[in-house]
C-alpha positions as CSV (number, residue, x, y, z in Angstrom):
1,M,0.2,-0.3,0.2
2,S,1.4,3.8,-1.0
3,K,1.7,6.5,1.0
4,R,-1.2,8.9,0.6
5,R,0.3,13.2,-0.3
6,K,-0.7,15.5,1.3
7,R,-2.3,17.8,-0.6
8,R,-1.0,20.7,-1.8
9,S,-2.5,23.9,-1.0
10,W,-2.3,27.2,-3.2
11,S,-3.1,31.1,-2.2
12,D,-4.7,33.3,-4.3
13,E,-1.3,35.3,-5.6
14,E,-0.1,31.6,-5.8
15,K,-2.7,30.7,-8.9
16,R,-2.8,34.5,-10.5
17,E,1.2,33.3,-10.6
18,I,0.7,29.7,-12.6
19,C,-1.9,31.3,-14.6
20,A,-0.2,33.7,-16.0
21,Q,3.1,31.8,-17.2
22,A,1.3,29.3,-18.5
23,V,-1.4,31.8,-21.1
24,L,2.2,33.4,-22.3
25,P,3.0,33.1,-26.1
26,G,4.5,29.4,-26.1
27,A,3.8,28.0,-22.5
28,S,2.9,25.1,-22.6
29,V,0.8,24.1,-19.5
30,A,2.2,20.5,-18.8
31,Q,5.3,22.7,-18.0
32,V,4.4,25.0,-16.0
33,A,2.3,22.4,-14.4
34,R,5.4,20.6,-13.8
35,R,7.5,23.2,-12.6
36,Y,4.9,23.4,-9.8
37,S,4.7,20.0,-9.4
38,A,1.3,20.3,-10.2
39,N,-1.7,18.1,-12.7
40,A,-2.2,19.1,-15.8
């Protein structure tokens, strides 16, 4: 049986920053998600 990871909680400011990076021209949502260890 594997251990469950604690769910990450993002602040509103962190969410805004991550979303801003994801919509930049040439940005990959998957790359941005990996940078923050988030699911794409």
